[in-house]
TORLO-684155 format. One record per atom (N, C-alpha, C, CB): atom name; x, y, z. Coordinates in steps of 0.02 Angstrom, whole numbers. Glycine has a CB too. Example, Ala and Ser with C-alpha at 12.3 -4.5 7.8 and 13.67 -1.06 7.14 Angstrom:
residues 2
N:660:-284:390
CA:615:-225:390
C:660:-165:390
CB:565:-224:452
N:642:-112:354
CA:684:-53:357
C:645:2:394
CB:704:-30:286
end
This chain:
residues 163
N:3003:289:-604
CA:2989:345:-561
C:2931:327:-512
CB:2971:408:-602
N:2937:351:-452
CA:2884:340:-402
C:2831:394:-410
CB:2913:341:-330
N:2768:375:-400
CA:2715:426:-395
C:2694:429:-322
CB:2654:408:-442
N:2696:489:-295
CA:2674:500:-227
C:2616:549:-229
CB:2733:527:-182
N:2557:523:-214
CA:2496:563:-220
C:2469:579:-151
CB:2443:525:-263
N:2461:643:-139
CA:2427:665:-77
C:2352:661:-91
CB:2449:739:-55
N:2316:626:-47
CA:2243:622:-55
C:2211:645:10
CB:2220:549:-73
N:2165:693:3
CA:2135:724:63
C:2067:754:46
CB:2181:777:93
N:2028:764:97
CA:1967:804:92
C:1976:861:142
CB:1902:761:107
N:1969:922:117
CA:1979:981:160
C:1925:1032:146
CB:2050:1012:148
N:1905:1066:198
CA:1853:1118:192
C:1882:1181:161
CB:1822:1133:262
N:1838:1230:149
CA:1860:1294:121
C:1915:1327:163
CB:1800:1342:114
N:1913:1317:230
CA:1964:1345:274
C:2021:1294:287
CB:1932:1366:341
N:2026:1244:243
CA:2077:1191:246
C:2069:1144:306
CB:2145:1222:248
N:2012:1147:341
CA:2000:1101:397
C:1999:1029:371
CB:1933:1119:433
N:2034:985:408
CA:2035:914:391
C:1992:874:440
CB:2107:888:393
N:1996:892:503
CA:1960:854:554
C:1969:883:623
CB:1983:782:553
N:1934:851:670
CA:1937:872:739
C:1935:810:783
CB:1877:921:757
N:1976:811:834
CA:1980:754:882
C:1992:688:845
CB:1915:750:923
N:2036:689:796
CA:2056:630:758
C:1998:598:721
CB:2087:579:805
N:1951:639:698
CA:1895:614:659
C:1876:665:606
CB:1834:598:705
N:1842:642:553
CA:1816:688:502
C:1756:725:530
CB:1797:650:437
N:1744:786:505
CA:1687:825:529
C:1630:826:479
CB:1709:896:546
N:1634:783:427
CA:1581:775:378
C:1577:703:356
CB:1593:822:317
N:1523:685:323
CA:1514:617:297
C:1493:624:224
CB:1461:577:339
N:1539:604:179
CA:1526:610:107
C:1537:541:75
CB:1573:664:73
N:1484:501:69
CA:1491:432:44
C:1526:426:-24
CB:1424:400:40
N:1512:472:-71
CA:1543:467:-136
C:1618:481:-132
CB:1511:516:-185
N:1638:524:-86
CA:1710:537:-76
C:1744:475:-47
CB:1720:599:-30
N:1711:441:0
CA:1740:378:27
C:1750:327:-29
CB:1693:349:82
N:1699:322:-73
CA:1705:274:-129
C:1763:291:-174
CB:1639:273:-170
N:1771:356:-189
CA:1826:378:-232
C:1893:363:-199
CB:1819:453:-247
N:1899:376:-135
CA:1960:361:-97
C:1977:287:-104
CB:1951:380:-22
N:1927:245:-96
CA:1937:173:-100
C:1961:152:-170
CB:1873:135:-82
N:1928:178:-221
CA:1946:161:-290
C:2018:183:-305
CB:1897:195:-341
N:2035:244:-286
CA:2101:271:-302
C:2157:235:-264
CB:2104:345:-288
N:2146:220:-200
CA:2201:194:-158
C:2206:118:-158
CB:2191:217:-87
N:2153:82:-179
CA:2156:8:-178
C:2214:-18:-219
CB:2090:-21:-205
N:2249:-67:-190
CA:2305:-98:-224
C:2370:-60:-217
CB:2290:-105:-296
N:2371:-7:-177
CA:2431:35:-169
C:2452:40:-96
CB:2418:105:-198
N:2512:66:-86
CA:2535:81:-19
C:2502:146:3
CB:2614:87:-16
N:2481:147:67
CA:2455:209:96
C:2499:228:155
CB:2380:200:119
N:2520:290:155
CA:2567:316:205
C:2530:366:248
CB:2630:349:172
N:2536:359:314
CA:2498:401:360
C:2536:411:425
CB:2429:371:374
N:2514:460:463
CA:2539:469:531
C:2505:421:578
CB:2529:542:554
N:2533:416:638
CA:2507:371:689
C:2434:385:707
CB:2550:375:752
N:2417:449:715
CA:2348:466:734
C:2298:444:681
CB:2341:541:747
N:2317:452:618
CA:2272:430:564
C:2263:355:567
CB:2300:451:494
N:2319:319:577
CA:2315:246:584
C:2267:227:641
CB:2385:216:597
N:2274:262:698
CA:2233:245:756
C:2159:262:746
CB:2259:282:817
N:2143:303:696
CA:2073:320:684
C:2036:264:647
CB:2069:385:643
N:2074:215:621
CA:2043:158:585
C:2024:103:634
CB:2090:131:531
N:1963:77:631
CA:1945:20:674
C:1982:-43:654
CB:1869:9:672
N:1997:-49:589
CA:2033:-108:563
C:2070:-86:500
CB:1984:-169:548
N:2116:-127:475
CA:2152:-106:414
C:2106:-97:354
CB:2207:-156:398
N:2123:-51:311
CA:2084:-42:249
C:2104:-99:202
CB:2098:29:217
N:2055:-133:173
CA:2070:-191:131
C:2109:-173:68
CB:2006:-227:112
N:2151:-221:46
CA:2187:-217:-17
C:2234:-156:-21
CB:2138:-214:-73
N:2263:-137:36
CA:2312:-83:38
C:2366:-100:88
CB:2278:-16:55
N:2427:-83:73
CA:2483:-92:120
C:2490:-30:162
CB:2550:-109:82
N:2481:-36:227
CA:2482:20:274
C:2553:34:298
CB:2435:7:334
N:2575:96:291
CA:2640:118:318
C:2625:177:363
CB:2692:137:261
N:2641:171:428
CA:2627:224:476
C:2692:254:502
CB:2583:197:534
N:2691:320:509
CA:2749:357:533
C:2737:379:604
CB:2765:418:487
N:2784:364:648
CA:2781:387:717
C:2851:399:744
CB:2743:335:762
N:2858:448:789
CA:2923:459:821
C:2934:409:878
CB:2927:531:849
N:2880:377:901
CA:2883:330:957
C:2916:264:936
CB:2813:317:985
N:2977:253:958
CA:3015:193:939
C:2984:129:966
CB:3088:199:962
N:2943:134:1018
CA:2912:75:1049
C:2839:67:1030
CB:2918:79:1124
N:2816:103:979
CA:2745:102:961
C:2723:33:938
CB:2731:153:906
N:2666:11:965
CA:2636:-53:947
C:2568:-40:915
CB:2628:-100:1009
N:2561:-50:849
CA:2496:-37:817
C:2445:-90:837
CB:2504:-37:740
N:2380:-72:830
CA:2326:-118:850
C:2313:-171:798
CB:2262:-79:863
N:2341:-164:738
CA:2337:-216:687
C:2402:-216:647
CB:2275:-206:639
N:2418:-271:614
CA:2482:-275:578
C:2489:-222:523
CB:2490:-345:549
N:2544:-187:525
CA:2561:-138:473
C:2635:-122:480
CB:2516:-73:479
N:2662:-86:433
CA:2732:-67:435
C:2739:-1:473
CB:2763:-62:364
N:2784:0:523
CA:2796:61:562
C:2865:88:543
CB:2792:46:639
N:2867:153:527
CA:2930:187:512
C:2932:250:556
CB:2936:205:436
N:2991:282:557
CA:3000:339:603
C:3013:405:567
CB:3056:324:650
N:3005:406:501
CA:3011:469:464
C:2977:460:396
CB:3086:490:455
N:2960:517:366
CA:2931:516:299
C:2982:486:250
CB:2910:588:277
N:3046:502:260
CA:3098:475:215
C:3099:398:219
CB:3167:504:234
N:3094:370:279
CA:3092:297:285
C:3031:268:248
CB:3090:276:360
N:2975:302:253
CA:2915:280:217
C:2927:282:142
CB:2853:323:236
N:2958:336:118
CA:2972:343:46
C:3020:290:22
CB:3000:413:32
N:3066:269:64
CA:3114:217:46
C:3079:150:33
CB:3167:208:101
N:3018:142:58
CA:2981:80:49
C:2940:80:-16
CB:2934:68:108
N:2938:138:-50
CA:2903:144:-114
C:2955:137:-169
CB:2864:213:-119
N:2945:88:-213
CA:2995:73:-265
C:2979:108:-330
CB:2999:-2:-276
N:3029:114:-373
CA:3018:143:-439
C:2961:108:-474
CB:3083:139:-482
N:2918:147:-506
CA:2861:119:-542
C:2800:110:-498
CB:2880:53:-572
N:2807:119:-433
CA:2750:112:-387
C:2716:179:-375
CB:2773:82:-321
N:2653:174:-355
CA:2615:232:-334
C:2598:222:-260
CB:2550:243:-377
N:2609:274:-221
CA:2590:272:-150
C:2548:334:-136
CB:2653:268:-103
N:2505:329:-86
CA:2461:384:-67
C:2477:407:4
CB:2388:363:-73
N:2484:472:12
CA:2489:503:78
C:2418:517:99
CB:2535:570:78
N:2395:488:155
CA:2324:494:174
C:2314:534:239
CB:2294:426:182
N:2366:565:265
CA:2356:608:324
C:2401:589:381
CB:2286:605:347
N:2397:627:432
CA:2357:687:442
C:2394:751:423
CB:2335:691:514
N:2373:805:456
CA:2396:871:438
C:2471:879:435
CB:2368:920:486
N:2506:853:485
CA:2579:860:487
C:2613:820:431
CB:2606:837:555
N:2588:761:418
CA:2616:719:364
C:2602:752:296
CB:2586:647:366
N:2543:781:287
CA:2529:817:225
C:2579:874:215
CB:2457:845:225
N:2591:911:269
CA:2636:969:266
C:2706:946:245
CB:2639:1006:334
N:2731:892:276
CA:2798:867:261
C:2802:840:189
CB:2816:811:310
N:2748:814:163
CA:2752:781:97
C:2739:828:38
CB:2702:725:94
N:2719:890:51
CA:2704:938:-3
C:2764:948:-49
CB:2681:1005:26
N:2824:946:-22
CA:2884:958:-62
C:2903:899:-107
CB:2943:974:-17
N:2881:839:-90
CA:2903:780:-128
C:2847:746:-167
CB:2933:730:-81
N:2784:767:-155
CA:2728:736:-190
C:2729:753:-265
CB:2661:759:-160
N:2702:707:-305
CA:2698:718:-377
C:2628:742:-398
CB:2716:654:-415
N:2578:724:-358
CA:2508:740:-373
C:2470:754:-308
CB:2474:681:-413
N:2414:789:-315
CA:2368:799:-258
C:2298:783:-283
CB:2373:873:-230
N:2263:740:-247
CA:2192:727:-258
C:2155:757:-198
CB:2176:648:-267
N:2127:815:-208
CA:2095:851:-152
C:2020:855:-163
CB:2125:921:-145
N:1983:835:-113
CA:1911:846:-113
C:1899:910:-73
CB:1871:785:-83
N:1878:963:-107
CA:1865:1027:-73
C:1793:1028:-51
CB:1882:1088:-119
N:1781:1026:15
CA:1714:1027:43
C:1693:1100:49
CB:1711:990:113
N:1637:1118:19
CA:1617:1188:15
C:1580:1211:77
CB:1574:1200:-47
N:1619:1217:130
CA:1594:1239:196
C:1656:1253:238
CB:1546:1184:230
N:1648:1289:293
CA:1703:1297:340
C:1685:1261:405
CB:1718:1373:353
N:1736:1236:439
CA:1725:1196:499
C:1777:1215:552
CB:1729:1120:484
N:1757:1205:614
CA:1804:1209:669
C:1845:1145:667
CB:1768:1219:739
N:1911:1151:674
CA:1953:1091:667
C:2017:1100:708
CB:1970:1078:593
N:2052:1044:717
CA:2118:1047:749
C:2172:1019:703
CB:2117:1008:815
N:2153:999:643
CA:2201:977:592
C:2184:1011:526
CB:2201:899:585
N:2235:1036:492
CA:2224:1075:431
C:2268:1052:374
CB:2235:1149:445
N:2242:1059:313
CA:2280:1043:253
C:2324:1103:236
CB:2232:1025:193
N:2385:1092:212
CA:2428:1149:195
C:2402:1186:133
CB:2500:1125:182
N:2422:1249:127
CA:2404:1288:68
C:2437:1257:6
CB:2426:1362:76
N:2402:1259:-50
CA:2429:1234:-113
C:2458:1295:-150
CB:2374:1198:-157
N:2523:1293:-161
CA:2558:1348:-195
C:2547:1342:-270
CB:2634:1347:-178
N:2509:1389:-298
CA:2491:1388:-369
C:2552:1394:-415
CB:2442:1444:-385
N:2609:1417:-387
CA:2670:1421:-427
C:2701:1351:-437
CB:2721:1468:-394
N:2685:1305:-391
CA:2713:1237:-394
C:2665:1185:-421
CB:2735:1216:-326
N:2600:1201:-419
CA:2549:1151:-437
C:2503:1178:-491
CB:2508:1132:-375
N:2484:1134:-536
CA:2437:1151:-590
C:2374:1110:-581
CB:2469:1139:-661
N:2316:1143:-580
CA:2252:1109:-576
C:2237:1079:-644
CB:2194:1159:-553
N:2230:1012:-647
CA:2221:978:-711
C:2151:948:-720
CB:2273:924:-720
N:2114:943:-664
CA:2046:916:-669
C:2004:942:-611
CB:2046:839:-670
N:1941:953:-625
CA:1895:980:-576
C:1826:949:-588
CB:1891:1058:-579
N:1796:921:-536
CA:1731:888:-544
C:1687:906:-485
CB:1738:811:-552
N:1635:945:-497
CA:1591:968:-443
C:1538:915:-426
CB:1557:1034:-463
N:1524:908:-362
CA:1472:863:-337
C:1424:904:-294
CB:1503:801:-296
N:1362:913:-317
CA:1316:954:-277
C:1293:919:-213
CB:1255:972:-319
N:1269:960:-168
CA:1237:935:-107
C:1176:895:-128
CB:1216:994:-58
N:1162:839:-95
CA:1102:799:-111
C:1078:763:-48
CB:1117:748:-168
N:1032:716:-56
CA:1003:683:3
C:1054:639:40
CB:944:641:-18
N:1110:621:8
CA:1162:580:41
C:1223:621:61
CB:1183:524:-5
N:1226:683:39
CA:1284:725:51
C:1261:793:78
CB:1327:734:-13
N:1278:806:140
CA:1255:868:174
C:1288:931:145
CB:1269:863:249
N:1346:922:112
CA:1383:979:85
C:1400:965:12
CB:1448:993:126
N:1405:1018:-28
CA:1431:1010:-96
C:1507:1007:-91
CB:1407:1068:-144
N:1538:977:-141
CA:1610:970:-141
C:1635:964:-212
CB:1633:910:-99
N:1700:975:-221
CA:1731:971:-287
C:1794:930:-283
CB:1746:1042:-315
N:1801:881:-327
CA:1863:843:-333
C:1912:886:-374
CB:1851:772:-367
N:1971:898:-347
CA:2022:937:-380
C:2085:894:-388
CB:2038:1003:-340
N:2109:888:-449
CA:2171:851:-462
C:2225:899:-483
CB:2159:796:-517
N:2280:897:-446
CA:2337:941:-460
C:2397:898:-480
CB:2355:984:-399
N:2438:924:-526
CA:2503:894:-544
C:2557:945:-528
CB:2505:871:-620
N:2614:920:-508
CA:2670:965:-496
C:2692:996:-563
CB:2729:928:-462
N:2705:1060:-563
CA:2727:1095:-625
C:2798:1076:-642
CB:2721:1173:-616
end
């Protein structure tokens, strides 16, 4: 069986980012993202791919775009639908959906898990995380991280499994 994990950081109002960038800086969340996704396929939309200055190490990048002539700025696999991306994930493999908002929305129906960092603040944004339907998802782990000298906002790691 394939594991498809949505991984995201979203504010209380589900804000993900603005102008193709994050609106907060949480070093411990970056570290957690790296630990969880290293060694796996990461699936993202074109805008998310373009937000990276270079490829993330030790991960296979799969980017989804409708543009049949799209040329990425660094080597990665380009597909034209979420289904094509899913076809590249084999039984027994784990892949992570890493954004953006539209790709998260499309993948909510097929994901097996959600790793959500809930940032305890609201932000102005142009990309949003979809609502988590409590009838479909069960919260299985919760870990609070208080605001400190390295983190301007408090946040909570939330792990959901499909019911």
